[in-house]
DSSP file (Angstrom, degrees, kcal/mol; ACC not computed):
  #  RESIDUE AA STRUCTURE BP1 BP2  ACC     N-H-->O    O-->H-N    N-H-->O    O-->H-N    TCO  KAPPA ALPHA  PHI   PSI    X-CA   Y-CA   Z-CA
    1    1 A M              0   0    0      0, 0.0     2,-0.4     0, 0.0     0, 0.0   0.000 360.0 360.0 360.0 137.8   -8.3   -6.8   46.7
    2    2 A N    >   -     0   0    0      1,-0.1     3,-1.6     2,-0.1     0, 0.0  -0.559 360.0-145.6 -71.9 124.8   -9.7   -7.9   43.4
    3    3 A R  T 3  S+     0   0    0     -2,-0.4    -1,-0.1     1,-0.3     0, 0.0   0.631  98.8  56.3 -70.1 -10.5   -7.0   -9.4   41.2
    4    4 A F  T 3  S+     0   0    0      4,-0.1    -1,-0.3     5,-0.0    -2,-0.1   0.013  76.2 144.4-106.0  26.4   -8.6   -7.9   38.2
    5    5 A S    <>  -     0   0    0     -3,-1.6     4,-2.3     1,-0.1     3,-0.3  -0.347  61.3-118.3 -64.9 146.8   -8.6   -4.4   39.4
    6    6 A P  H  > S+     0   0    0      0, 0.0     4,-2.7     0, 0.0     5,-0.2   0.843 111.8  58.3 -56.3 -35.1   -8.0   -1.8   36.7
    7    7 A G  H  > S+     0   0    0      2,-0.2     4,-2.1     1,-0.2     5,-0.1   0.932 109.3  42.2 -62.4 -46.1   -4.7   -0.6   38.4
    8    8 A K  H  > S+     0   0    0     -3,-0.3     4,-2.8     2,-0.2     5,-0.2   0.911 115.2  50.3 -67.1 -42.4   -3.1   -4.1   38.2
    9    9 A N  H  X S+     0   0    0     -4,-2.3     4,-2.9     1,-0.2    -2,-0.2   0.907 110.8  49.6 -63.1 -40.3   -4.4   -4.7   34.7
   10   10 A L  H  X S+     0   0    0     -4,-2.7     4,-2.7    -5,-0.2    -1,-0.2   0.911 111.3  49.2 -64.5 -41.7   -3.0   -1.4   33.5
   11   11 A Q  H  X S+     0   0    0     -4,-2.1     4,-2.4    -5,-0.2    -2,-0.2   0.926 113.3  46.6 -63.0 -43.9    0.4   -2.1   35.2
   12   12 A R  H  X S+     0   0    0     -4,-2.8     4,-2.9     2,-0.2     5,-0.2   0.925 112.3  50.8 -62.8 -44.1    0.5   -5.6   33.5
   13   13 A L  H  X S+     0   0    0     -4,-2.9     4,-3.0     1,-0.2     5,-0.3   0.932 111.0  47.8 -59.2 -47.2   -0.5   -4.1   30.2
   14   14 A I  H  X S+     0   0    0     -4,-2.7     4,-2.3     1,-0.2    -1,-0.2   0.916 113.4  48.5 -61.7 -42.6    2.2   -1.4   30.4
   15   15 A A  H  X S+     0   0    0     -4,-2.4     4,-2.3    -5,-0.2    -2,-0.2   0.923 114.4  44.9 -63.8 -44.4    4.8   -4.1   31.3
   16   16 A V  H  X S+     0   0    0     -4,-2.9     4,-2.9     2,-0.2    -2,-0.2   0.929 115.2  46.5 -67.4 -45.1    3.7   -6.4   28.5
   17   17 A L  H  X S+     0   0    0     -4,-3.0     4,-2.6    -5,-0.2    -1,-0.2   0.868 111.8  52.0 -66.8 -34.7    3.6   -3.7   25.8
   18   18 A T  H  X S+     0   0    0     -4,-2.3     4,-2.6    -5,-0.3    -1,-0.2   0.930 112.0  46.2 -63.9 -44.9    6.9   -2.3   27.0
   19   19 A A  H  X S+     0   0    0     -4,-2.3     4,-2.7     2,-0.2    -2,-0.2   0.924 113.7  48.3 -63.3 -43.8    8.5   -5.8   26.7
   20   20 A A  H  X S+     0   0    0     -4,-2.9     4,-2.7     1,-0.2    -2,-0.2   0.908 112.3  49.5 -63.4 -40.7    6.9   -6.3   23.3
   21   21 A G  H  X S+     0   0    0     -4,-2.6     4,-2.8     2,-0.2    -1,-0.2   0.907 110.6  49.7 -63.9 -41.5    8.1   -2.9   22.2
   22   22 A A  H  X S+     0   0    0     -4,-2.6     4,-2.8     2,-0.2    -2,-0.2   0.923 111.9  48.1 -63.3 -43.9   11.6   -3.6   23.4
   23   23 A F  H  X S+     0   0    0     -4,-2.7     4,-3.0     2,-0.2     5,-0.2   0.936 112.2  50.0 -59.3 -45.7   11.6   -7.0   21.5
   24   24 A A  H  X S+     0   0    0     -4,-2.7     4,-1.9     1,-0.2    -2,-0.2   0.911 112.8  45.7 -62.0 -43.5   10.3   -5.2   18.4
   25   25 A V  H  X S+     0   0    0     -4,-2.8     4,-0.9     2,-0.2    -1,-0.2   0.934 113.9  49.6 -64.5 -45.7   13.0   -2.5   18.6
   26   26 A L  H >< S+     0   0    0     -4,-2.8     3,-0.6     1,-0.2     4,-0.3   0.934 117.2  39.7 -57.9 -48.3   15.7   -5.1   19.2
   27   27 A F  H >< S+     0   0    0     -4,-3.0     3,-0.6     1,-0.2    -1,-0.2   0.720 109.3  60.0 -79.6 -19.9   14.6   -7.3   16.4
   28   28 A S  H 3< S+     0   0    0     -4,-1.9    -1,-0.2    -5,-0.2    -2,-0.2   0.640  90.6  71.5 -81.2 -11.6   13.9   -4.5   13.9
   29   29 A T  T << S+     0   0    0     -4,-0.9    -1,-0.2    -3,-0.6    -2,-0.2   0.696 105.6  35.6 -76.5 -16.9   17.5   -3.3   14.1
   30   30 A S    X   -     0   0    0     -3,-0.6     3,-1.4    -4,-0.3     4,-0.4  -0.912  60.7-162.8-140.7 112.5   18.7   -6.2   12.1
   31   31 A P  T >> S+     0   0    0      0, 0.0     3,-0.7     0, 0.0     4,-0.5   0.733  90.8  67.8 -64.4 -19.5   16.8   -7.9    9.3
   32   32 A L  H >> S+     0   0    0      1,-0.2     4,-1.1     2,-0.2     3,-0.6   0.757  83.1  73.4 -70.7 -23.0   19.1  -10.9    9.6
   33   33 A L  H <4 S+     0   0    0     -3,-1.4     3,-0.3     1,-0.2    -1,-0.2   0.844  86.9  62.1 -62.4 -32.9   17.6  -11.8   13.0
   34   34 A A  H X4 S+     0   0    0     -3,-0.7     3,-1.0    -4,-0.4    -1,-0.2   0.896 106.3  45.9 -59.4 -38.9   14.3  -12.9   11.4
   35   35 A A  H << S+     0   0    0     -3,-0.6    -1,-0.3    -4,-0.5    -2,-0.2   0.739 110.5  55.6 -73.8 -22.2   16.3  -15.6    9.6
   36   36 A D  T 3< S+     0   0    0     -4,-1.1    -1,-0.2    -3,-0.3    -2,-0.2   0.129  75.0 140.8 -98.7  20.5   18.1  -16.5   12.8
   37   37 A M    <   -     0   0    0     -3,-1.0    73,-0.1     1,-0.1    -3,-0.1  -0.340  52.1-120.6 -62.5 142.5   15.0  -17.2   15.0
   38   38 A N     >  -     0   0    0      1,-0.1     4,-2.5    73,-0.1     5,-0.2  -0.219  34.0 -92.3 -75.7 176.5   15.4  -20.1   17.3
   39   39 A A  H  > S+     0   0    0      1,-0.2     4,-2.2     2,-0.2     5,-0.2   0.868 125.5  51.4 -61.0 -39.6   13.1  -23.1   17.1
   40   40 A S  H  > S+     0   0    0      2,-0.2     4,-2.0     1,-0.2    -1,-0.2   0.916 111.7  46.9 -64.9 -42.5   10.7  -21.7   19.7
   41   41 A A  H  > S+     0   0    0      2,-0.2     4,-2.6     1,-0.2    -2,-0.2   0.895 111.6  51.2 -66.4 -40.0   10.4  -18.4   17.9
   42   42 A K  H  X S+     0   0    0     -4,-2.5     4,-2.0     2,-0.2    -1,-0.2   0.891 109.0  51.4 -64.4 -38.5    9.9  -20.2   14.5
   43   43 A A  H  X S+     0   0    0     -4,-2.2     4,-1.8     2,-0.2    -1,-0.2   0.906 111.5  47.2 -64.3 -41.0    7.1  -22.3   16.1
   44   44 A L  H  X S+     0   0    0     -4,-2.0     4,-2.2     1,-0.2    -2,-0.2   0.898 109.7  53.3 -67.2 -39.8    5.4  -19.2   17.4
   45   45 A A  H  X S+     0   0    0     -4,-2.6     4,-2.4     1,-0.2    -1,-0.2   0.878 107.0  52.9 -61.5 -37.1    5.8  -17.5   14.0
   46   46 A K  H  X S+     0   0    0     -4,-2.0     4,-2.5     2,-0.2    -1,-0.2   0.902 107.2  51.1 -65.8 -39.7    4.1  -20.5   12.4
   47   47 A I  H  X S+     0   0    0     -4,-1.8     4,-1.9     2,-0.2    -2,-0.2   0.918 110.5  49.5 -61.6 -42.3    1.2  -20.2   14.8
   48   48 A D  H  X S+     0   0    0     -4,-2.2     4,-1.8     1,-0.2    -2,-0.2   0.903 110.6  49.6 -64.0 -40.7    0.9  -16.5   13.8
   49   49 A D  H  X S+     0   0    0     -4,-2.4     4,-2.0     1,-0.2    -1,-0.2   0.886 109.0  52.5 -64.9 -38.1    1.0  -17.5   10.1
   50   50 A D  H  X S+     0   0    0     -4,-2.5     4,-2.1     1,-0.2    -1,-0.2   0.864 105.9  55.3 -63.1 -35.1   -1.7  -20.1   10.7
   51   51 A W  H  X S+     0   0    0     -4,-1.9     4,-2.2     2,-0.2    -2,-0.2   0.903 105.6  51.2 -63.6 -42.0   -3.8  -17.3   12.4
   52   52 A S  H  X S+     0   0    0     -4,-1.8     4,-1.5     1,-0.2    -2,-0.2   0.907 108.9  51.0 -61.6 -41.5   -3.5  -15.3    9.2
   53   53 A K  H  X S+     0   0    0     -4,-2.0     4,-0.6     1,-0.2    -1,-0.2   0.879 108.1  52.9 -63.0 -37.2   -4.7  -18.2    7.2
   54   54 A A  H ><>S+     0   0    0     -4,-2.1     3,-1.1     1,-0.2     5,-0.9   0.898 105.7  53.8 -63.8 -40.0   -7.6  -18.6    9.6
   55   55 A A  H ><5S+     0   0    0     -4,-2.2     3,-1.4     1,-0.3    -1,-0.2   0.835  99.6  62.4 -63.7 -31.5   -8.5  -14.9    9.0
   56   56 A A  H 3<5S+     0   0    0     -4,-1.5    -1,-0.3     1,-0.3    -2,-0.2   0.752  96.5  59.1 -65.7 -22.3   -8.5  -15.6    5.2
   57   57 A T  T <<5S-     0   0    0     -3,-1.1    -1,-0.3    -4,-0.6    -2,-0.2   0.613 103.6-134.8 -80.4 -11.6  -11.4  -18.0    5.9
   58   58 A R  T < 5 +     0   0    0     -3,-1.4     2,-0.8    -4,-0.4    -3,-0.1   0.780  55.3 144.2  64.0  28.9  -13.4  -15.1    7.4
   59   59 A D     >< -     0   0    0     -5,-0.9     4,-2.5     1,-0.2    -1,-0.2  -0.868  35.5-166.1-103.1 104.0  -14.5  -17.3   10.3
   60   60 A A  H  > S+     0   0    0     -2,-0.8     4,-2.7     1,-0.2     5,-0.2   0.849  87.9  54.1 -60.9 -36.1  -14.7  -15.1   13.4
   61   61 A D  H  > S+     0   0    0      2,-0.2     4,-1.3     1,-0.2    -1,-0.2   0.934 110.4  46.3 -63.0 -44.8  -14.9  -18.1   15.7
   62   62 A R  H  4 S+     0   0    0      2,-0.2     4,-0.3     1,-0.2     3,-0.2   0.915 114.2  47.3 -64.9 -43.3  -11.7  -19.6   14.2
   63   63 A V  H >< S+     0   0    0     -4,-2.5     3,-1.6     1,-0.2     4,-0.2   0.929 111.1  51.9 -63.4 -44.5   -9.9  -16.3   14.4
   64   64 A A  H >< S+     0   0    0     -4,-2.7     3,-1.9     1,-0.3    -1,-0.2   0.752  93.1  74.5 -64.6 -23.8  -11.0  -15.7   18.0
   65   65 A S  T 3< S+     0   0    0     -4,-1.3    -1,-0.3     1,-0.3    -2,-0.2   0.681  86.5  63.6 -65.8 -15.1   -9.7  -19.2   19.0
   66   66 A F  T <  S+     0   0    0     -3,-1.6    88,-3.0    -4,-0.3    -1,-0.3   0.622  90.3  85.4 -81.8 -12.5   -6.1  -17.8   18.8
   67   67 A Y  E <  S-a  154   0A   0     -3,-1.9    88,-0.2    86,-0.2     2,-0.1  -0.636  82.9-118.0 -89.1 145.9   -6.8  -15.4   21.7
   68   68 A A  E >   -     0   0A   0     86,-2.8     3,-1.8    -2,-0.3    16,-0.1  -0.406  35.6-106.2 -68.3 157.9   -6.5  -16.3   25.4
   69   69 A E  E 3  S+     0   0A   0      1,-0.3    15,-1.9    14,-0.1    16,-0.3   0.853 122.1  39.1 -56.6 -35.9   -9.8  -16.0   27.2
   70   70 A D  E 3  S+     0   0A   0     13,-0.2    -1,-0.3    14,-0.1    13,-0.1   0.077  89.6 138.2-103.9  23.3   -8.6  -12.8   28.9
   71   71 A A  E <   -     0   0A   0     -3,-1.8    12,-3.9    83,-0.1     2,-0.4  -0.149  43.7-142.8 -64.7 160.8   -6.8  -11.3   25.9
   72   72 A I  E     -aB 156  82A   0     83,-2.1    85,-2.0    10,-0.2     2,-0.4  -0.993  10.4-162.6-127.7 124.7   -7.0   -7.7   24.9
   73   73 A A  E     -aB 157  81A   0      8,-2.5     8,-3.0    -2,-0.4    85,-0.2  -0.863   4.7-159.1-104.3 142.0   -7.1   -6.6   21.2
   74   74 A Y  E     -a  158   0A   0     83,-3.4    85,-1.3    -2,-0.4     6,-0.1  -0.703  15.5-173.3-121.5  76.3   -6.3   -3.1   20.3
   75   75 A P    >   -     0   0    0      0, 0.0     3,-1.2     0, 0.0     2,-0.1  -0.344  36.2 -91.0 -70.3 153.5   -7.9   -2.5   16.9
   76   76 A P  T 3  S+     0   0    0      0, 0.0    84,-0.1     0, 0.0    82,-0.0  -0.379 104.5   1.7 -66.3 139.5   -7.2    0.8   15.1
   77   77 A N  T 3  S+     0   0    0      1,-0.2    83,-0.0    -2,-0.1    -3,-0.0   0.734 115.8  91.5  59.1  27.1   -9.5    3.7   15.8
   78   78 A E  S <  S-     0   0    0     -3,-1.2    -1,-0.2     3,-0.0     3,-0.1  -0.953  83.4 -92.5-141.7 159.6  -11.6    1.7   18.2
   79   79 A P        -     0   0    0      0, 0.0    -6,-0.1     0, 0.0     2,-0.0  -0.319  58.3 -83.1 -66.4 158.6  -11.7    1.0   21.9
   80   80 A A        -     0   0    0     -6,-0.1     2,-0.7     1,-0.1    -6,-0.2  -0.345  38.4-133.5 -60.4 142.6   -9.7   -1.9   23.3
   81   81 A A  E     -B   73   0A   0     -8,-3.0    -8,-2.5    -3,-0.1     2,-0.7  -0.904  20.9-155.9-102.4 110.6  -11.6   -5.2   23.1
   82   82 A I  E     +B   72   0A   0     -2,-0.7     4,-0.3   -10,-0.2   -10,-0.2  -0.795  55.6  11.3 -98.3 116.8  -11.2   -7.0   26.4
   83   83 A G  S  > S-     0   0    0    -12,-3.9     4,-2.2    -2,-0.7   -13,-0.2  -0.018  90.2 -82.8 100.8 154.0  -11.6  -10.7   26.4
   84   84 A R  H  > S+     0   0    0    -15,-1.9     4,-2.6     1,-0.2     5,-0.2   0.890 126.9  54.9 -57.4 -42.2  -11.9  -13.3   23.6
   85   85 A A  H  > S+     0   0    0    -16,-0.3     4,-1.7     1,-0.2    -1,-0.2   0.897 109.0  47.2 -61.8 -40.2  -15.6  -12.7   23.1
   86   86 A A  H  > S+     0   0    0     -4,-0.3     4,-1.7     2,-0.2    -1,-0.2   0.891 111.1  51.1 -68.8 -38.9  -15.0   -9.0   22.5
   87   87 A A  H  X S+     0   0    0     -4,-2.2     4,-2.2     1,-0.2    -2,-0.2   0.900 107.0  54.9 -63.5 -39.6  -12.1   -9.7   20.1
   88   88 A K  H  X S+     0   0    0     -4,-2.6     4,-3.0     1,-0.2    -1,-0.2   0.898 104.6  53.8 -59.3 -40.5  -14.4  -12.0   18.2
   89   89 A K  H  X S+     0   0    0     -4,-1.7     4,-2.2     2,-0.2    -1,-0.2   0.889 106.1  52.8 -62.6 -38.6  -16.9   -9.2   17.9
   90   90 A V  H  X S+     0   0    0     -4,-1.7     4,-1.7     2,-0.2    -2,-0.2   0.960 113.5  42.6 -59.3 -50.6  -14.2   -7.0   16.3
   91   91 A W  H  X S+     0   0    0     -4,-2.2     4,-2.8     1,-0.2    -2,-0.2   0.894 111.5  54.5 -65.7 -39.5  -13.4   -9.6   13.8
   92   92 A A  H  X S+     0   0    0     -4,-3.0     4,-1.3     1,-0.2    -1,-0.2   0.880 106.1  53.2 -61.5 -36.8  -17.0  -10.4   13.1
   93   93 A S  H  < S+     0   0    0     -4,-2.2     4,-0.4     2,-0.2    -1,-0.2   0.885 110.3  47.2 -66.9 -36.6  -17.6   -6.8   12.4
   94   94 A Y  H >< S+     0   0    0     -4,-1.7     3,-1.4     1,-0.2     6,-0.3   0.944 112.9  48.4 -64.6 -47.2  -14.8   -6.8    9.8
   95   95 A F  H 3< S+     0   0    0     -4,-2.8    -1,-0.2     1,-0.3    -2,-0.2   0.668  94.0  75.7 -71.0 -16.0  -16.1  -10.0    8.2
   96   96 A A  T 3< S+     0   0    0     -4,-1.3    -1,-0.3    -5,-0.2    -2,-0.2   0.773  82.2  77.3 -65.0 -24.5  -19.6   -8.6    8.0
   97   97 A D  S X  S-     0   0    0     -3,-1.4     3,-1.9    -4,-0.4    -1,-0.1  -0.790  78.5-152.4 -84.5 112.0  -18.3   -6.5    5.1
   98   98 A P  T 3  S+     0   0    0      0, 0.0    -1,-0.1     0, 0.0    -2,-0.1   0.671  92.7  55.1 -63.3 -14.4  -18.3   -9.0    2.2
   99   99 A T  T 3  S+     0   0    0     28,-0.1     2,-0.2     2,-0.0    -4,-0.1   0.555  81.0 114.2 -93.3  -7.3  -15.4   -7.1    0.6
  100  100 A F    <   +     0   0    0     -3,-1.9     2,-0.3    -6,-0.3    26,-0.2  -0.446  37.5 169.2 -70.9 131.9  -13.1   -7.2    3.6
  101  101 A R  E     +C  125   0A   0     24,-2.2    24,-2.2    -2,-0.2     2,-0.3  -0.990   4.6 175.8-138.0 144.9   -9.9   -9.2    3.2
  102  102 A I  E     +C  124   0A   0     -2,-0.3     2,-0.3    22,-0.2    22,-0.2  -0.996   7.4 166.8-149.1 147.4   -6.8   -9.3    5.4
  103  103 A S  E     -C  123   0A   0     20,-2.1    20,-2.6    -2,-0.3     2,-0.3  -0.972  11.6-165.1-151.9 152.7   -3.5  -11.2    5.6
  104  104 A W  E     -C  122   0A   0     -2,-0.3     2,-0.4    18,-0.2    18,-0.2  -0.964   9.9-146.4-139.8 159.9   -0.4  -10.7    7.6
  105  105 A K  E     -C  121   0A   0     16,-2.7    16,-1.7    -2,-0.3     2,-0.4  -0.988  19.3-129.8-130.0 123.1    3.2  -11.9    7.6
  106  106 A T  E     +C  120   0A   0     -2,-0.4    14,-0.3   -61,-0.2     3,-0.1  -0.566  30.4 168.9 -71.2 126.8    5.3  -12.5   10.6
  107  107 A V  E     +     0   0A   0     12,-2.8     2,-0.3    -2,-0.4    13,-0.2   0.727  65.6  23.7-107.0 -36.8    8.6  -10.8   10.2
  108  108 A H  E     +C  119   0A   0     11,-2.5    11,-2.4   -73,-0.0    -1,-0.3  -0.969  61.9 169.5-132.8 147.2   10.0  -11.1   13.8
  109  109 A A  E     +C  118   0A   0     -2,-0.3     2,-0.3     9,-0.2     9,-0.2  -0.984   2.7 175.9-153.3 149.8    9.3  -13.5   16.7
  110  110 A G  E     -C  117   0A   0      7,-1.9     7,-2.4    -2,-0.3     2,-0.4  -0.991  11.1-157.9-153.8 152.9   10.9  -14.2   20.0
  111  111 A V  E     +C  116   0A   0     -2,-0.3     2,-0.3     5,-0.2     5,-0.2  -0.998  10.6 175.1-135.9 136.7   10.2  -16.4   23.0
  112  112 A S  E >   -C  115   0A   0      3,-3.2     3,-1.7    -2,-0.4     2,-0.3  -0.876  67.8 -51.8-140.2 106.5   11.4  -16.1   26.6
  113  113 A G  T 3  S-     0   0    0     -2,-0.3    -1,-0.0     1,-0.2     0, 0.0  -0.481 121.6 -16.9  66.0-126.8   10.0  -18.6   29.0
  114  114 A D  T 3  S+     0   0    0     -2,-0.3    32,-2.7    -3,-0.1     2,-0.4   0.257 125.2  79.1 -98.3  13.7    6.2  -18.7   28.7
  115  115 A L  E <   +CD 112 145A   0     -3,-1.7    -3,-3.2    30,-0.2     2,-0.3  -0.930  52.7 161.7-118.4 146.6    6.0  -15.3   26.9
  116  116 A G  E     -CD 111 144A   0     28,-2.1    28,-3.1    -2,-0.4     2,-0.3  -0.936  19.3-147.3-149.6 172.2    6.6  -14.6   23.3
  117  117 A F  E     -CD 110 143A   0     -7,-2.4    -7,-1.9    -2,-0.3     2,-0.4  -0.986   3.4-163.8-142.5 154.1    5.9  -12.0   20.7
  118  118 A T  E     +CD 109 142A   0     24,-2.3    24,-3.0    -2,-0.3     2,-0.3  -0.980  12.4 179.0-131.0 148.4    5.3  -11.8   17.0
  119  119 A A  E     +CD 108 141A   0    -11,-2.4   -12,-2.8    -2,-0.4   -11,-2.5  -0.991  19.6 114.6-145.8 148.7    5.6   -8.7   14.9
  120  120 A G  E     -CD 106 140A   0     20,-1.7    20,-1.8    -2,-0.3     2,-0.3  -0.917  52.4 -63.5-178.3-154.2    5.1   -8.1   11.2
  121  121 A T  E     -CD 105 139A   0    -16,-1.7   -16,-2.7    -2,-0.3     2,-0.3  -0.859  34.1-164.2-123.2 155.2    3.1   -6.4    8.4
  122  122 A Y  E     -CD 104 138A   0     16,-2.0    16,-2.3    -2,-0.3     2,-0.4  -0.941   7.7-156.7-135.7 161.0   -0.4   -6.8    7.2
  123  123 A E  E     +CD 103 137A   0    -20,-2.6   -20,-2.1    -2,-0.3     2,-0.3  -0.999  17.9 171.4-133.3 135.6   -2.5   -5.9    4.2
  124  124 A D  E     -CD 102 136A   0     12,-1.9    12,-2.9    -2,-0.4     2,-0.3  -0.941   9.2-168.4-137.4 164.6   -6.2   -5.5    4.1
  125  125 A S  E     +CD 101 135A   0    -24,-2.2   -24,-2.2    -2,-0.3     2,-0.3  -0.992  13.7 152.4-151.2 153.2   -8.8   -4.2    1.7
  126  126 A Y  E     - D   0 134A   0      8,-1.8     8,-3.6    -2,-0.3     2,-0.5  -0.959  49.4 -84.2-168.7 163.4  -12.5   -3.3    1.7
  127  127 A K  E     - D   0 133A   0     -2,-0.3     6,-0.2     6,-0.2   -28,-0.1  -0.701  45.9-140.9 -81.4 128.2  -14.9   -1.1   -0.2
  128  128 A G    >   -     0   0    0      4,-3.2     3,-2.3    -2,-0.5    -1,-0.1  -0.180  34.1 -87.5 -78.7 177.4  -14.9    2.5    1.2
  129  129 A P  T 3  S+     0   0    0      0, 0.0    -1,-0.1     0, 0.0    -2,-0.0   0.767 129.1  55.6 -58.5 -26.8  -18.0    4.7    1.7
  130  130 A D  T 3  S-     0   0    0      2,-0.2     3,-0.1     1,-0.0    -3,-0.0   0.422 119.2-110.1 -87.2   2.4  -17.6    5.9   -1.9
  131  131 A G  S <  S+     0   0    0     -3,-2.3     2,-0.2     1,-0.3    -1,-0.0   0.356  78.8 126.4  87.2  -6.0  -17.7    2.3   -3.2
  132  132 A K        -     0   0    0      1,-0.1    -4,-3.2    -5,-0.1    -1,-0.3  -0.594  69.6-101.5 -86.4 147.9  -14.1    2.3   -4.3
  133  133 A L  E     -D  127   0A   0     -6,-0.2     2,-0.5    -2,-0.2    -6,-0.2  -0.506  33.6-155.6 -69.1 128.9  -11.7   -0.4   -3.1
  134  134 A V  E     -D  126   0A   0     -8,-3.6    -8,-1.8    -2,-0.3     2,-0.5  -0.930   7.8-167.9-105.9 127.3   -9.5    0.8   -0.2
  135  135 A S  E     -D  125   0A   0     -2,-0.5     2,-0.3   -10,-0.2   -10,-0.2  -0.970   7.9-175.0-117.3 130.8   -6.2   -1.1    0.3
  136  136 A E  E     -D  124   0A   0    -12,-2.9   -12,-1.9    -2,-0.5     2,-0.4  -0.903  14.5-161.5-124.1 152.1   -4.1   -0.6    3.4
  137  137 A K  E     +D  123   0A   0     -2,-0.3    25,-3.4   -14,-0.2    26,-0.5  -0.969  27.6 146.5-124.5 146.4   -0.8   -1.7    4.6
  138  138 A G  E     -DE 122 161A   0    -16,-2.3   -16,-2.0    -2,-0.4     2,-0.3  -0.865  35.3-110.0-158.5-168.3    0.2   -1.7    8.3
  139  139 A K  E     -DE 121 160A   0     21,-2.2    21,-2.2   -18,-0.3     2,-0.3  -0.904  22.0-167.6-136.9 164.0    2.1   -3.3   11.1
  140  140 A Y  E     -DE 120 159A   0    -20,-1.8   -20,-1.7    -2,-0.3     2,-0.4  -0.977  13.1-158.1-148.7 158.8    1.3   -5.3   14.2
  141  141 A V  E     -DE 119 158A   0     17,-2.2    17,-2.3    -2,-0.3     2,-0.4  -0.986  15.1-172.3-136.5 132.8    2.8   -6.6   17.4
  142  142 A C  E     -DE 118 157A   0    -24,-3.0   -24,-2.3    -2,-0.4     2,-0.5  -0.993  12.3-150.8-129.0 131.8    1.2   -9.5   19.3
  143  143 A T  E     -DE 117 156A   0     13,-3.1    12,-3.3    -2,-0.4    13,-1.6  -0.874  19.0-163.9-100.5 133.8    2.2  -10.8   22.7
  144  144 A W  E     -DE 116 154A   0    -28,-3.1   -28,-2.1    -2,-0.5     2,-0.4  -0.830   8.6-158.5-117.7 152.4    1.6  -14.5   23.3
  145  145 A K  E     -DE 115 153A   0      8,-2.6     8,-2.0    -2,-0.3     2,-0.4  -0.999  22.6-123.3-132.5 133.8    1.5  -16.6   26.5
  146  146 A K  E     - E   0 152A   0    -32,-2.7     6,-0.3    -2,-0.4     5,-0.1  -0.611  33.6-138.9 -73.6 127.5    2.0  -20.3   26.7
  147  147 A Q    >   -     0   0    0      4,-3.9     3,-2.2    -2,-0.4    -1,-0.1  -0.309  25.4 -99.9 -84.0 168.5   -1.0  -21.8   28.4
  148  148 A K  T 3  S+     0   0    0      1,-0.3    -1,-0.1     2,-0.1    -2,-0.1   0.808 124.4  56.3 -58.7 -30.2   -1.1  -24.6   31.0
  149  149 A D  T 3  S-     0   0    0      2,-0.1    -1,-0.3     1,-0.0     3,-0.1   0.420 122.3-106.6 -84.0   3.6   -1.9  -27.1   28.2
  150  150 A G  S <  S+     0   0    0     -3,-2.2     2,-0.1     1,-0.3    -2,-0.1   0.329  80.0 125.8  92.1  -7.5    1.2  -26.0   26.3
  151  151 A T        -     0   0    0     -5,-0.1    -4,-3.9     1,-0.0     2,-0.4  -0.493  59.1-123.8 -81.9 155.8   -0.6  -24.1   23.5
  152  152 A W  E     - E   0 146A   0     -6,-0.3     2,-0.4    -2,-0.1    -6,-0.2  -0.847  29.1-176.6 -98.6 134.4    0.2  -20.5   22.7
  153  153 A K  E     - E   0 145A   0     -8,-2.0    -8,-2.6    -2,-0.4     2,-0.3  -0.982  30.4-110.9-130.6 144.0   -2.5  -17.9   22.9
  154  154 A A  E     +aE  67 144A   0    -88,-3.0   -86,-2.8    -2,-0.4   -10,-0.3  -0.541  33.2 173.5 -71.0 132.5   -2.4  -14.2   22.0
  155  155 A I  E    S+     0   0A   0    -12,-3.3   -83,-2.1     1,-0.4     2,-0.4   0.671  72.1  23.3-112.6 -27.5   -2.8  -12.0   25.1
  156  156 A H  E     +aE  72 143A   0    -13,-1.6   -13,-3.1   -85,-0.2     2,-0.4  -0.973  67.0 177.9-140.6 125.6   -2.2   -8.6   23.6
  157  157 A D  E     +aE  73 142A   0    -85,-2.0   -83,-3.4    -2,-0.4     2,-0.4  -0.963   4.9 170.6-134.8 113.8   -2.8   -7.9   19.9
  158  158 A I  E     +aE  74 141A   0    -17,-2.3   -17,-2.2    -2,-0.4     2,-0.3  -0.975   0.4 167.2-128.6 139.5   -2.3   -4.4   18.4
  159  159 A W  E     + E   0 140A   0    -85,-1.3     2,-0.3    -2,-0.4   -19,-0.2  -0.991   5.3 178.8-146.6 151.6   -2.3   -3.3   14.8
  160  160 A N  E     - E   0 139A   0    -21,-2.2   -21,-2.2    -2,-0.3     2,-0.1  -0.992  28.4-105.8-154.9 155.7   -2.4    0.0   12.9
  161  161 A S  E     - E   0 138A   0     -2,-0.3   -23,-0.3   -23,-0.2   -38,-0.0  -0.421   9.7-142.8 -81.1 149.7   -2.3    1.2    9.4
  162  162 A D        +     0   0    0    -25,-3.4   -24,-0.2    -2,-0.1    -1,-0.1   0.549  69.7 115.7 -82.2  -9.6    0.6    3.0    7.7
  163  163 A T              0   0    0    -26,-0.5    -2,-0.1     1,-0.1   -27,-0.0  -0.359 360.0 360.0 -63.4 136.5   -2.0    5.2    5.9
  164  164 A K              0   0    0     -2,-0.1    -1,-0.1     0, 0.0    -2,-0.0   0.446 360.0 360.0 -89.7 360.0   -1.8    8.8    6.9
């Protein structure tokens, strides 16, 4: 049996997103928990903040370097981007618009063994079809996995706008 069969990947995806959702719900119930993150969670939050700084440089290669090779990104209103290369294409398409800007802030983070999560808010802006500046605010959840070399890489990254 192929270890990358869609059934197994779907089961893993559901398990990871369920865990990330549970973490997000747990940590969203108390704003004080963000201040009480343990050292591992704070280290992961710093990596996520560094990722936001990388996005500010508009360098798709640099942004993609935060993803694991087999990561899945779930951009809003688009199909899932499977693999680091596909995630890079998503970011490159955003950066192709010279007016596009994005930043995010980690609000919650947690680590359990070699899995962790970050969750927070983002703001982006770009020129809309009518030429007017569009500003959005949204939220995200990212699941991270510690790699064999000890680095953390994003394995599931989902974000969506608060705009109705």
